[in-house]
N, C-alpha and C positions, 0 to 999 in steps of 0.2 A: 485339543487338534494341532497338531504340529504345523508350524509354519513351513513355508517352502525352504527357507533358509536352514531349518532344523533338519528337514529331509535331506537336503543337499550335503549337511555335514555327516548325517549317518550312512548315505549311500556312496559318498565318494570317499575312498581312501586316499587321503593325501599326506604325503611325506614331505613335510616343507622344507626341511634342511636339503633333501637331495632334489627338491623341485620335480619329484614325480608324482603324476597323478593316475591312479588306476581306476577306470570306470566300470563299475558293475552295472551292467544292463538287463539282468535277468528280471528285474521288476520296473516298472515305470515309476517315475515320480508323478506325485498328484499334488495339482493345486486346483481347489474347487472341483469342478466337473472335468477338468481338462487334464488328460494324462500327458506327461512330459517324458516321452521314451528317449534315451541317450543310447545309440548304438555303441558298441564296442569298438568299432572301427572309425569313428568319428566324432568329434567333440560337437555338441549342440550349439546352437546360435548363442544360447545364453552363456556358455563356456566359452566360445569364442570372444564374446565382447568382455568378459572378465580378463581374457589374455590381452585383449587390446588395451583396456585401463592399465593393467599390471604392467605392460609393456611402455606405455606412456610415461607412468611413474618412474620406470626404469631408466629411460633416456633422460628424464628431467634430473635424475640424479647422478648423471655422469658428468666428468670434469670437463671443463671447457674445451680443451686440446681433443679429448676423445670425441666430443660432439663435433668439432669441426673435421676431424679426419673421417668420421663416418659419413658425413655430408658431402665432402669432397670425392670420396670413395663411390657413393651412390650415385652421384652425378656422371663419374667416369663410366660406371656399368652401364647406366641408361644411354650414354653415348654411344658404347659400344652396340647395345641394341639398336639404335637409330641406324649406325652404320652397316649392321647386318641387315636390316630392312631394306637399305638401299641396294646391296649387293644382290639379296634374293629377288627383289622386284624389277631389278634392270633388264630392258630386253623383252619384257613380256608385253605382249599387245592387247590381250583380253583383259579388260579392265577388272572383272570379277576376280580373276586369278592374280592379277598384280596387287589388289588390295589385300587378298588373302596372305600373300607372300610378304608384304609389308608389315602386317599384323604379326606374321609367325616370327618375324626378325624381332619384334618387341617382345614375344612371350620369352625368347631367350636372355634378352637384357634384365626382364622383370624377375625371371627365375632365378639368375644370379644375384640379383639384388635381395630377394627374399631369403635364399639360401646362405647369404654373407652376412645377414645381420645388420647391413648398413641402412643408410637413412634417406628417403627420398621427399621431397617437398610435398608432393601428392599424397603420400603415406601420412606424414605428420598432419596434413588437413583433415583426416579422420581421426587420428590417435589423440590429437591434443583437444579438439573440441570436445570429445568424449570424456577426457579428463576434467575439463572444465565445467561440463555439465555434473559430473560427479562431485567435483569440489565447488558446488554453488554456494555453499556455507563460506567459503573462503575464496569467493570468485575473484576480488581484487588481487591478491596474491597470485591465485593460480593464472589469472589473465596475463599479469605481468611476465611470469615464467614462461607461458606458453607463447607469448608474443617475441619474447627474446629468442627462444629455440627456433620459432618460425623463421626470424631473420637469418639466424646461422646457418640452419638448414638450407634455406633458398641461396644465400650467398655462396655456401659450400657447393650446393649443385652447379652453380653458375662456374664455379672455379673449375669442378671436376670435368664438367663437360668441355670447356673451354681447353683444358689441358689435353684431352683426348683429341680434339680438333686439331690442335697445335701439332701434335705427334702425328697424326694421319697427314697433315700436310708436309710436315718435314720428310716424312717417310714416302711421301708420293704415292699414298696407297690407292687411292682413286684413279682409275682409269678413264679414259674418254667415255665409255658407256655409263659408267656409274656418275660421273660428273654430270652428264646430261640427264640422267635420272634425277640426282640432286637438286638440278636446276628446276626440273619440272615440280618437284616436291616443294621447294622453297616458293615458287610461283604461286602454289594452290594455297600456302600458308599465309602469303602476302596479298592476296587478292582482294583483301577488305581494306587494303591501306588508302588513306586520304579522304574518308568520310566519318562522320560521328556514327551514323548507323552502323557502318562496317566495323568499327571500334566495338560496339556492343554486340554485334554477331560474333567476333572473337570471343568476348566475354561469356556469351550463352554456349558456344562450342566448348569453352574451357569448364562450364559446369557439366556438361554431358561427359567430358573425358574424365574429370575426378570422380563422378558418379560411378562409372565403371572401374577405374582403377582402384576407387576405395573399396568397392565390392570385392575386387580381386584380393587386396589385402585383408580384407575381413574374412574371405573364404580360405585363404591361406592358413589362417589361425585355426579353422575347423580341421585341417589336415593333420596327420601325425607323421607320415613317412615323407621321403623325398620325391617318390613319384606322385603320392596324392598332392602335395604342394603345387608341383609343377601343374597337374591337371587341374587343380582349384584356380589357377590364375588365368589358364588357356583362353577360356572363351570370353571373359570381360576384357582382358588386354586386346584380344583378337577384334572384338567389337569396337573398343574405342580407336584403335589405328584404322580398321577398315572403313570406318564411318567419317574419318577425315577430321575428327574433333581435335580440339588445340589442347594438347598436354605440353605444359611449359617446359618441364625438362626434357622432354622428347624434343620439342621445338628448338631447345637450346643445341641439342647435338647437330640438328640440321642446319641451323642458321649460323652457327659459329664456324662450322665446316666450310660452308659456302662462301662467308667472310674471309676466311683464310684463303681459300682457292680464288679468291677474286670473282667470284660468279656473278651475273648482272641480277637485278632485281631485288637486291637488299642492301641496306648500308647499315653501319652499328645503331645509327640513331633510329631508323624506322623499325629496325629488328626489336628493339625495346619498346619504343613508343606505340608501335602498330599492331604487336603479336605478343611479346613476352610479358609486358605489364598488364594488359586485359586478360590474357590467358591465365595468368597468375591469380587474378583477382577472381575469375569464374572458377578455376580450380578449387580456390579457399571455400568459396560459396558453394560448390557443388559436393565436396568432401563433407562440409560441416552440415549442410541441411540435409542433403538426400542420402547420406548414409550414416555419419555419426548420431544425428539427432534422430532419424528413424529407428535405427538398430536399438538406440538407448531407450526410446518409448517403448518399442516392441519388447525388449528382453530386461529392462529395468533391474539391473543387479543391485544387491543389497550390501552394505556395509560388512555383514557377516561373511558373505561369500567372498567378498574381496579380501578380507584379512586371511584366507587360506592361502593367499598367494605370496610369495617369499619376496618379491621385490616391493610389493605394497606394504608388506609387513615391515620390512626393513625401513622404507621411508617415513611409516608412521612413528616407529622408534626414534627416528631422528627429529620429527616434529615435536614429539613428546618430551625429548630430552632438551630441545632448544626452548621448549616453553617453560620447562621447570627450572633451566639454569639462567634464564634472561633472554635477551635478544641475540640472534645470531645472524650473522651475515648472509646475504643470499647465496653467495658462492659456497661458503661453508656447508649449507643446507642442502644444495644441489650436488655436492660432490660427496655424499655420504655413500661409503661403499655398498655395493650390492653384491 
């Protein structure tokens, strides 16, 4: 009896060198009594998870300057999304419609992020824990690499959002109506300031935010075309923004812009201590526990399936060569070409 991996190998025509995957869905895959139909217009959750893991190994293999640039650019794009949400929701009195357009603005920012291939902290909160679970037998090495990349992406996102906020201030892009709307948004983000229970409420709201954003990133891997990717992220992103959850990179866009404009209700210290730090911790917990762990448990990819993906295959070759030739520095291993 063929294993699932054997069936995947037989039924998926994979051209590794060109990184092209042609899925034949005329017959369902079978695992026990459970059919696994893969439509020809979308990847299955299993294949999406494989792509997430391969993407994680790919990012880990990038050089340090490339990681930094991807992180800064990702932060800049999400700051544009937060700015768009201010402009779209300003002047709207009805709360429901205002929240809809607030979320709609972030759909634009996240769509640019997904399509540009840049990196966001809340995205790696799903990607890297998934890689760590797959590399459980090398947990210590994988953990160190992932922690380092987490820090690079988080600090890069801070730099990117701060850069866009500074440009907006220097260009005097926000008029009185937009500044008033931004002031209201900041007041809502900072309403828990000053109490221990409020700090933990921000953390919990951060869990909810990355739960939705993590699903958006996961769903985007299931799509094939530009239109499908935008549609895949639409509802999760709309939900996290409309619910008023705490998404650290998005909050950076709001808070840094407010600080540059000198709006009341926030200072540099309070922004980090009472919002960005608890939100970042909550984002990490939400992405790792409610997306990465759940999706990994439900769809449990095997090593055989992952070897069909070019980035992972290249990364394994680098590990094999370093093992056979002796110790290799962390930087050399992580900068292997993809």
